[in-house]
C-alpha positions, -999 to 999 in steps of 0.1 A, spaced: -296 -251 -528 -265 -246 -507 -248 -212 -508 -213 -210 -522 -192 -184 -504 -155 -178 -511 -132 -160 -488 -100 -146 -502 -74 -136 -477 -40 -119 -481 -20 -125 -449 -5 -94 -434 -20 -73 -462 -1 -41 -456 32 -58 -454 25 -79 -485 18 -47 -504 49 -31 -491 70 -61 -502 57 -57 -538 72 -22 -538 103 -33 -519 113 -69 -525 142 -68 -501 116 -70 -473 106 -105 -483 116 -132 -458 124 -107 -430 104 -101 -398 83 -70 -405 56 -51 -387 35 -21 -395 32 3 -366 30 41 -361 64 54 -351 74 83 -328 57 72 -295 66 48 -268 30 35 -267 27 25 -303 12 -10 -310 17 -34 -338 -10 -30 -365 2 -59 -387 29 -85 -383 44 -107 -410 45 -145 -408 82 -143 -402 76 -122 -371 52 -147 -355 79 -172 -343 93 -143 -322 60 -141 -304 50 -109 -322 13 -103 -328 -11 -76 -338 -19 -53 -309 14 -60 -292 33 -29 -279 60 -19 -304 87 -16 -278 81 -51 -266 82 -64 -302 116 -47 -307 130 -63 -276 119 -97 -287 133 -94 -322 164 -71 -326 163 -74 -364 126 -63 -367 118 -40 -396 92 -14 -386 72 3 -414 49 33 -408 13 28 -420 7 38 -456 -31 38 -458 -33 54 -492 -11 26 -507 -32 -1 -490 -65 14 -502 -52 15 -538 -40 -21 -535 -73 -32 -521 -91 -15 -549 -70 -34 -574 -79 -67 -558 -116 -56 -558 -114 -49 -595 -102 -85 -602 -127 -103 -580 -156 -82 -591 -153 -98 -626 -164 -131 -611 -193 -119 -590 -210 -86 -582 -216 -96 -546 -182 -88 -529 -176 -77 -494 -142 -64 -484 -131 -69 -448 -103 -53 -428 -67 -65 -432 -69 -77 -468 -99 -100 -468 -127 -104 -494 -160 -124 -492 -175 -134 -526 -209 -149 -529 -204 -173 -558 -239 -189 -556 -253 -195 -591 -221 -186 -610 -211 -222 -619 -224 -219 -654 -201 -190 -661 -169 -200 -642 -174 -237 -633 -172 -250 -598 -165 -225 -571 -132 -243 -563 -121 -238 -599 -131 -201 -599 -113 -196 -566 -81 -210 -581 -84 -188 -611 -89 -157 -589 -59 -167 -568 -36 -172 -598 -47 -139 -614 -40 -119 -583 -6 -136 -581 2 -128 -617 -11 -93 -619 -5 -79 -584 23 -102 -572 4 -109 -540 -1 -144 -525 -37 -150 -514 -53 -180 -498 -88 -190 -507 -115 -208 -486 -146 -222 -501 -177 -232 -480 -214 -228 -476 -211 -196 -454 -188 -168 -444 -176 -183 -411 -164 -215 -426 -149 -199 -457 -129 -174 -435 -116 -202 -412 -107 -223 -443 -87 -194 -458 -68 -189 -426 -57 -225 -420 -44 -230 -455 -17 -203 -452 7 -193 -465 -9 -201 -499 -34 -224 -515 -71 -233 -515 -92 -251 -489 -127 -264 -497 -152 -273 -470 -178 -297 -485 -214 -294 -475 -222 -317 -446 -186 -318 -434 -188 -285 -414 -187 -301 -379 -158 -325 -388 -139 -295 -403 -143 -272 -373 -142 -297 -345 -104 -302 -341 -95 -265 -346 -86 -240 -319 -115 -219 -306 -95 -187 -314 -104 -192 -350 -141 -185 -343 -152 -150 -352 -158 -121 -328 -140 -138 -299 -123 -110 -279 -94 -116 -254 -118 -117 -225 -140 -144 -241 -109 -165 -250 -97 -163 -214 -131 -174 -201 -130 -204 -225 -95 -213 -214 -106 -211 -177 -134 -236 -186 -108 -258 -203 -125 -254 -237 -97 -251 -262 -110 -267 -294 -142 -260 -312 -156 -296 -307 -155 -290 -269 -174 -258 -272 -201 -273 -295 -207 -300 -268 -216 -275 -242 -254 -270 -239 -268 -237 -250 -282 -227 -216 -247 -231 -200 -231 -209 -227 -257 -182 -221 -252 -184 -184 -214 -178 -188 -213 -155 -219 -247 -138 -217 -263 -130 -251 -230 -138 -269 -234 -174 -258 -261 -180 -284 -238 -168 -313 -209 -189 -299 -232 -219 -298 -241 -215 -335 -206 -206 -346 -191 -237 -329 -215 -258 -351 -205 -239 -383 -238 -221 -386 -236 -186 -401 -265 -171 -420 -249 -137 -424 -252 -125 -461 -223 -112 -481 -228 -74 -482 -217 -57 -514 -194 -27 -513 -205 7 -526 -185 16 -557 -200 51 -562 -176 81 -560 -167 92 -525 -142 113 -506 -126 92 -479 -103 103 -451 -89 79 -425 -64 80 -397 -46 52 -378 -38 66 -344 -2 65 -332 -14 47 -301 -47 32 -292 -68 57 -272 -101 63 -256 -92 99 -247 -121 121 -262 -97 150 -268 -74 128 -289 -102 112 -308 -120 145 -315 -87 160 -327 -83 131 -352 -119 135 -363 -114 172 -369 -83 166 -390 -101 141 -412 -131 165 -417 -107 193 -424 -90 173 -452 -123 159 -466 -140 193 -468 -109 208 -483 -108 181 -510 -145 186 -518 -140 224 -522 -111 218 -546 -133 194 -566 -162 218 -565 -186 192 -551 -208 187 -521 -218 155 -503 -253 143 -495 -242 119 -467 -214 114 -442 -204 80 -428 -182 76 -397 -165 43 -390 -143 34 -360 -123 3 -353 -114 -6 -318 -81 -21 -306 -98 -56 -305 -108 -52 -342 -145 -46 -335 -160 -20 -358 -189 4 -355 -203 28 -381 -232 51 -387 -243 75 -414 -261 108 -415 -276 130 -442 -259 163 -448 -291 178 -462 -274 201 -488 -248 214 -463 -218 229 -482 -183 216 -474 -176 239 -444 -153 223 -419 -169 235 -386 -205 228 -396 -197 193 -408 -175 186 -378 -204 192 -355 -224 165 -372 -194 142 -373 -188 146 -336 -225 138 -330 -221 106 -350 -189 98 -330 -207 101 -297 -234 77 -309 -211 49 -320 -181 52 -296 -198 37 -266 -174 9 -256 -147 13 -230 -122 -3 -254 -95 20 -269 -99 31 -306 -73 24 -331 -86 36 -365 -111 62 -377 -126 67 -412 -148 95 -425 -165 89 -459 -184 116 -478 -208 100 -502 -235 110 -527 -212 136 -543 -228 161 -566 -221 195 -582 -239 224 -565 -270 234 -584 -260 271 -589 -224 281 -583 -232 318 -581 -255 312 -552 -230 290 -534 -255 262 -528 -284 287 -521 -275 292 -485 -278 323 -464 -253 352 -465 -234 341 -433 -229 306 -447 -216 321 -479 -191 341 -459 -179 310 -441 -175 292 -473 -155 321 -488 -133 322 -456 -127 284 -460 -116 289 -496 -91 316 -484 -77 292 -459 -74 266 -487 -53 291 -507 -30 299 -478 -24 262 -471 -18 255 -508 9 282 -509 26 277 -475 17 241 -466 -11 223 -447 2 235 -413 2 272 -422 -33 277 -408 -50 257 -380 -85 245 -382 -110 273 -385 -138 276 -359 -168 294 -372 -196 311 -353 -226 331 -364 -209 364 -359 -172 359 -365 -146 334 -375 -118 327 -350 -86 313 -366 
């Protein structure tokens, strides 16, 4: 039986959400980009900004020079996360197998749901209309036998609508399209393909596998399969259990370890502070980074009953960071997720830790009180040692 995979895509997701709150932004060239630095880059660009030659990853100053009427919005990650959760609530009623992707995309594995919702094409249209009606967002929907084809179908049907790729028509569908629509093709790979005069998918699929491996190394095998519409990647479900999430979009892409460690400390500081206020502890920490070319890396680590003390958890988070940040590409976005939240077993024993750890926790609570009264910048990050605390 063929798989039935649906990809729902909301173009320029952050801008689409901002336009719901501020309708006057509709029809205008808009970008989301951190302000306050000359090296800021565009995170998201609206469809109206594309004719001006503005694209994601472009320096903000260059975008402003190209379009004098450009509207620049600062990132509002909290708003985007809430909007993404609202979309997830709607699509999860049609299938429990849902995988969110960056920038407003969702994969749905609809295999075997036809008895409940009819053909996947009909279910996709129902989902699209419900999101339009309830959230005032305009999604596109691609339906195919795998994730690759459904994602491409959702992109080429913009600005709205539904595109269905029938089983057996994969090669005919992909053949005339630009190679840039294939997944995980970075700028360097696209330049190599252009130098080889391979500009559409049909031309890439005609190249023998050994030749692609000779040019692209191990990536040539994946490119060979993708050009033929082959993708066996499963739809991975999202975890819906309670979690404390902190994320930061850097003002400018960076691979400076000092800048990245500082951002990581700020997120750990906020996350541990939230857990202390909630009176919970986390069993696991997950760190996710997104590079400037949209490649992601993540890894998790058990906290083994460690209480929410900033410096202790920061050491673990920095260890995770060094394991996953191994590319020479600049980093754009970081996320720290504290999962497996639970109440401490005995509050009076403060998690049953040693006296020094209880002192550190008490000091952290004092810092929380000062920040609550005088603002988050009243006290800098606390650095704990086994003998003393240095503020």
